[in-house]
N, C-alpha and C positions, 0 to 999 in steps of 0.2 A: 504493499499499499504506500502510495507516495505521501511524503510528509508535506503538510501545508507550508506555503511560503512564510518565512519568519518575519513578522512585523517588527518595527523598532520597539514597540511596547506591547506586551501581551495584556489581555483584559485583566482588570482588577477583579479580585475575588473576595468581596467583603464578607461573605458567609464564613470563610475560613478565618478571617480576622475576628469576627464575632464569636465563633466557636472556641477560640482560645480562652475566652473568659470563663466558660463553663469548665474547661480543663483545669484552669488555675483555681477556680472555686472548689473543685473536688479535692485538690491537694490541700487547700486551706482547711477544709472540714476535717480531714484526717489529721493534719498537723495540730489543729486546735484540740482535738480529742486526746492526742498523745502528749503534746508539749505543755498544755496549760494544766499544771498539776494542782487540782483541787482535791484536798483530802477532807474527809475520808471517801469522797465520791469516787476517786480512781481506784479505790480498794473495795468497792461495793459490787454486789451482784448486778445492780442496774447498769453500772459502767461496763461490766463484762458482757451484758446483753447488747448494749449499744455498740460496743467494739466488735461484736460478732456481726452486727448489721452493717457497720461501717469499718470494714477491715482494711488491711494495708493495700489490698489490690484496688481499692477506690483511688488512692493516691497514685498507684503505679499505672492505672488506666489513664490518668491525666498526663503522666510523663510519657507513656507510650504514644499518646496522641501528639504531644509536642514533638517527639522524635520523628514520627512519620510525617507530620506537617512540615517540619524543617526540610526534609528531603524533597517534598512536593514543591514548596515555595522556592527553595534554592535552585532547583532545576528550572522552574517556571520563569524565574527572573535572571538566571545566569547561565543558560545553556549555550550562550554564544561566546564563551571564553575561548579565544582563538590565538592569544599571544601572551607573552610573558607580562607585558604591560597590563593587559586586561586581568590576568591572574593576580598581579600585585594589587591592582585596584580592588578587586573582589576581596582579597585577604585583608586589606586595610579596612574595608567596610565591615567585615565580620568581626575583626578585633575591636573596632569602634563600637559595635553593637554590644559586645559581651563584656569586655574588661572594665570600662568605666562603671557600669552598673554593678558589676561584681565587686570592684574595689570599694565603691561607696557603701554598699550594703555590708561588706565585710567590716569596714570601719564603724558602721552603725552597730554591728554586733559587738565589736570590741568595746565600744562605749557602754553598751548595755551590760556586758559581762563585767566591766569595771565597776558599775554600780552594785552588781552582785558581790564582787570581791570586797567592796567597801562595806557592805552590809555584814558580810562574814567577819571581816577584820574588826568591826565595831563590836560585834557579839563576843568575839574572842577576847577583846579588851575589857569586857564587862560593862559596856555602856549601850545606851539605846541608839540604834542606827538612825542617822539623819538622812533627809532627802538628798543631800548633796554629797554624801559619803561615797568616795570612789577610791579604788586601789588598782594596781596592776593585776589584771586577771591571770597572767602567767609571767614567769621570769623571762628576761631577754634570752637567757641560755636555752630556752625551749623554742627557738626559732623553727625547729623541725616540725612543730605543731602547726605553724601557720604559713611558712614560706611555700611549701608545695601547694597549699590551698590557694594562696595568692596567684600562683602560676597556673592553676587549674591542671595540675598533674597528680593530685592527691589520691584519686580513685584508682590509680595504677598500683597502689600499695595495699597490702592486706592488713595494715594496722588500723584498728577502728579509732584510735586517738586522732589519726589524720583524717580518715574518711568522715567521721562524725563530729569533727571539731569545727569551731568557728561557725559560719553561717551554713547550717546543715544542707539546705536545698541547693547550695552551689555545687554539690556533687554532680548534678546533671549537666552543668556547663563544661565539665571536663570531657564528657561524651560529645557535647555539641561542638567543641573546638576540634576534636578528632574528625567529626563528620565534615565540618567546613573545610578543614585543611586537606582532607582526602579528595574532595570533590574535583578540584582542577586536574588532578591526576587521572581521573576516570572520564572526564568529559569527552575526549576523542572516542573512547570505546562506546560510551553511551550514545553519542551521535550516530555511530555506525550501526547500532542496533535499531531495526525498524520492523514495522509490521508485526507478525506473530512473535518475533523475537522479544518484543516488549512484554507480551504475556508470559513467555518463557522466562524472562528475567524476573518478573514479579513472582511467579510460582517458585522459581529457583531460589530467590531470596528467602521466601517463607520456608522452603524445605531445608535450606542451609541453617536458618535460625532454629528450626525444630531439631535438626541433627546436633547442633551445638549444645542446645539445652539438654537433649537426651544424654550426650556425652558428659556434660557437667553433672547431671543427676546421677549417672552411674559411676563416674570415676572420682569426682571431687569429694573431699571430706566435708561432712556437714549434714544438715537436716535432710531427711528423705520423706518426712511425713507431711500432712496437709495443714498443720496448725498455723495460726496467725503469728508471724514472726516479728512484725513491727509493733511492739507493745511498749508502754511506759516503763522506764527504769525507776522503780519506786524507792523513796527514802523511808526509813523507819518513822513511826509516829502517826498521829491522827490530825496534825495541823499542817496546812499547806506550806511547802518549803519555799525558800527564797528563790529557787531556780530549778529548772529541769537540769538533770545531771550534765547535759552537754554544754551548759553555760556556767557551771560551777567551777571554782578554782581547782577543786580536786581532780577534775577531768584532765586538766592541762599538765598536771605534774605526774601523771601516769607514764611509766616507761613505754608500755604498750598495752593494748586491749585486743584480745584475740577476736577475729571475725569468723563467722561461719563461711567457709569457702564456697559452699553451694550457693548461699545467698549472695555473696559478693560477686562471684563469677556470673551469675544469672541476671543480676540487677545493676550492680555498680561498675563492673569492668567495662570500660569504653569499647574495646573491640567487639565484645559480645553484642552490644547495642547498635553497632554500626550497621548491621543488616536491616534494622528497622528504618534507618535513614534512607537506604536504597530501595526499600519497599515504597516509600513516598516518592522517590525519584521516578521509579517505573510507573507509578500511578499517574504522575504528571505527564509522562510521555504518552500513556494510553489515552488520557483525556485530550491532550493537545492534538494528537494524531487522529482523533475521532474514533478510536477503537473501544472506548468506554463511553456510553451515551446515556446511562441510566439517570433519570431525574427523580425517581421515586425513592424518598429517603426512608420510608417505613421499613422495608425489608432489610437494608443494611443495619439500621438501628435495632431491628429485631434480632439479627444475627449477633450483633454486639452485646445485646442484653443476655442472650443465651450463653455466649462465650464468657461473659462476666459471671453469670451464675455457675458456670462450670469451674471457675477458679476456686470455689469452696471445696472441690472434691479432688484436686490434683496436688501433687507435691510442690514444695516451695519453688523449685527451679522453673516449673511450668506456670506457676501461679502469677508470676510478676509481669509477664509481657506476651510470651509467644502464643498463648491461647487466644488472646484478644487482638493480636497484631493484624491478622488478615481482615477480620470484620472492621477493625478501625480504619484500615486502608481504604476499604470500600466506602465507608462513611465520608472520609476526606475527599475521595474522588467524586462521589455523588454530590456533595456540597459544591464542589467546583463546577461540575456540569450544570447544576441548577443555576448558579450565577451566570454562566455563559448562555443559558437558555432563557434567562429573565424570569425565573420562577423561584427566586431565593426565599421569600418570606421575611418574617420579622428579624431573623438572625442576621440579615444583611443591612438592617436599618442603621441610622446614625448613632443611636444609643448603644447598640451592640458593637458597632465599629469602635466607638470610643472606649468601651469596656475592654474590647480585645486589644486595643492599642496599649492600654495601661497594664495588661495582664502580666507581661514579663516583669515589670517593676513590682507588681503586686505579689507575684511568686517569690521574688527575691527579698522583699522587705518584710514578709510576714513573720519569719522566725525571729529576727531581732526585735520586732514589735512585741511578739509574745514574751520574749525575755523581759522587756520593760514592764509589761502587764503583770507578769509573775512577780517581779520585784516590788512594784509600787501598788498593785491592787490586791494580789492574792496572798503574798507572804504573811504568814502568821495567822491566817484566817481558817476557820473551820466551816465547811459548807458542802452542799450537795449539788444536784443538777442545776438548780436555780442560779447558784453562784457561778458555776461553769458557763451557763448560757450568757450571763451578764459579762463575764470576762471575755468570752468569745465574741460578743457583740462589740465590745470596746476594741479588741484586737482587730476585728474586721474593719471597723470605721477608721481607726488610725492607719491601718495598712492601706486602705483605699485612698485616703487623703495623701499619704506619703507617696504612694504609687503615682497618683496624678501629678504631684509636684515633680517627681523624678522624671516622669515621661515628658512633661511639658517643658521643663527647664534644663534637663540634662540629655535625655535620650533623643528626643526629636531635634533639638538644635544641633547636637553633634552629628546626627545622621544627615541633616541638611547641609552642614558645613563640609562633610566629606563626599557629598554627592557631586556627580558631574554637572556641569553648568547647563546641560540640556534639560535638567529637571530632577526633582527629588525622586528617589528610588523606593519610596514607601507610601502607602495610602495616607493622605493627610487631609485636613479639613480647610475649607475656605477661610481666608483671613477675616477676623472680626476685631472690634476694638481691643479686646483682651481675651486670652484663652479662658480665663475664669468665666467671663460672660458667655462665651461661645459654648463651653462644655456644660455649664449650668443649664443653658437653654436646651441643649441636646438631651440631658437627663430628664428635663421637665417636658420633653416632647414638643418643644416650641421652636425647633430648628428645622428648616425645610431641607428635605433630602437632596434637592437640586443643588445645594451649596456644597455637597460633598464632591471633591475633585478626585478623579481617578488617578491612580499611580501604581507603581509596582509594589509587590508585597514584601520584598526582602531587600 
């Protein structure tokens, strides 16, 4: 089948932007359940029941969506890399997208952890902790705890002190950077694959992922059962602690913390997750070349729901991504086709585009915010579900506001500054007197969709 002529700019896909918000929200719900330590709630039967309903695979489904979507959008916007100069421009854009947000939110976490360390230091000195008490969360000699994290190479290591240290959600960025840097190397091969070869590539990626996970399950040391692995690490006592263990000074003085190799290899190890990125790449090729034309979203969502239900019954290696990856790919591809066919629905509206635009910042800022909420709202309190809901609402609101600020004044300006002069390479909204006015109007439904200017997605 002949490939369509490549226009200078491919169609904007607002539904995929909007869908990012729901993935980020799913991750938030899981993180709030695990990282907002409300005692004795987290030690109750009610919590166990809720965590059974909202298990770790809810968050992992969001991450799987992000990885597949990354592959789709990177190919959609960057398939024309045909020179060293174009490749360098592409890499500069990817680094600009990832590292500033990562370093800012890492700094925010360190500040939050410093308030925790100040609280602990005050208690050890026998005095009442003050609002402004801060202390170094870890000694400078423990650079090994944060330097790999800053460079986004920490998930290549099997030490949980590194993987689970600092801003915990940043682990996924280590995988994203591998995805991005691998892409220019494979572009010539990807462009050479056409017609039915795209279907072969898609199915081949899924089968390769399944083979990798099966090998990990059979050969790696670690859990082989179906239990929920991502659970709170509980402190003794019935009063809410000052911090989740990942933000406590004790975490950073550990020489090492063993990680379950099955869990690490199937979920955190970047090369294992690379296949999901290329599932998205082949999905983009199938959509663009007209080989996938489905606009009915119900059956891909139904398959995704069934695959999600199946994760309750499979071992941990299969639970994290592979079972959901193919249905998730079909959902992404269908949303794209719906956009191209003009049948997108509400998920492509200005409100959802705005939420999708801030979703990356929302994902990155939520854990540092939860550390602050634990320190200043929950520490020393005794409560149940009501207290947890209140803390989660505060964390959500604060994360949303900070995410909007980071997107509006850091992410979007940096991406515009590094864009070619022919135009911005991401979807953005028409200029209004002030971003706050514009985005408030969008959230209130008083912003006309015709003022949304199309652009590239990555």
